N, C-alpha and C positions, 0 to 999 in steps of 0.2 A: 502932617502925616506921621510924625514920629510917635504921637500918642496912639494912633490907630494901628500902626505896624511896628511898634517899638520893640517887641520881642517875638520869639518864635510862637509862643502860645497864642498871642492875640492875632498874629498874621495867619496862623493855621485855623483859628476859630473863624476868621473872616472868610477864608477860602471855603471852609466847611459850610458856613452860612449861605454863601452865594450858591454853592452847589445844592444845598438843601432847599432853598427857596425856588431855584430853577426846577428842581425835581418835583417840588410840590405843585408848582404851576403846571408842569407838564402832565402830571397824573390827574390834576383837576380838569384840565381840558380833555384828557382821555375819557374820563367818566362822563363829562357833559356831552361830548359828541358821539361816543360809542359806549353806551352803558351795558355792561355785562357783569356777571359774577366775578370773573377773573379781573376785570378792570377795577371793580370795587375792592377786591382784596389787595391789589397793588396800591390803591389809594390809601387804604387803612394801614398798610405797612410802611408807606412812605411819609405820611403826614407827621407821625411822631418824630421822625428824624428832621423834618423841616422845622418844627416847633423847637425841638431840642437844640438844633444848631443856632437858633436865635438866642435861646437861653444861655448857651455856651458863650456866645459873644458878650452877652451882658455880664456873665460871671467872670470873664477874663480880665476885665478892667479893675485896677486896684481900688478905685473908689466905690465900686459896687460889689466887690468880692465879699463873700460870707454874709450877704444880705438877702432879704426875702422880698419878692414882688408882692406877696399876699399879706404879709404881716408888717407892722410898723418897725422902724429901725431902732426903736427904744425898747429893746428886750431887757427883762430884769437881769441884774448882774448875777454872775455865777457865785456860789458861796465860796468863801475863802477856805483853804485847807489848813488846818492847824494840826501839826503832828504831835501826838500825845507823848509826854515825857521829855519834851524839849524846853518847856517853860519851868521857871523856878517855882511858880505858884500853880502847879498843875491841879486843877479842881476836877472832881468827879463829874460834875454836870457839864452839859454842852453850853457853850457861849452862843447867844442868839446870832444867827446868820453865819455860823461857822460849822464845819464838819470836823469831828474828832477822828483822827486816823492813828491807829496803834502802830508805831514804828517797827515793833518786833514782828507783827503779823503781815505787814506790807513793806518789805525792805526796799522795793523800787520807789516808793513814795518818800521814804525818809532819806536824809542826806548824811 
């Protein structure tokens, strides 16, 4: 239970997921048994919350955080940032796979 209710974020996500799924089941039954424009509008406004609540539960776990359901987990690595003017051998050309940042123009990126 500690894994699933270990912190406030995961516990809150599970509560939101239970309420979202129950709400989704309720509006689905409403549309099936009494179909009207109003009930269909309620259905289409509730279902994104039902699906989103399940996605929130998935995103709350540390092992699946910042991952995608649709794309592979092997994303290409981000380029390294090299701050211009910090190396002794500062070349004019860019090094393959690195981004040159001018420290004078971007003071927040330079240290």
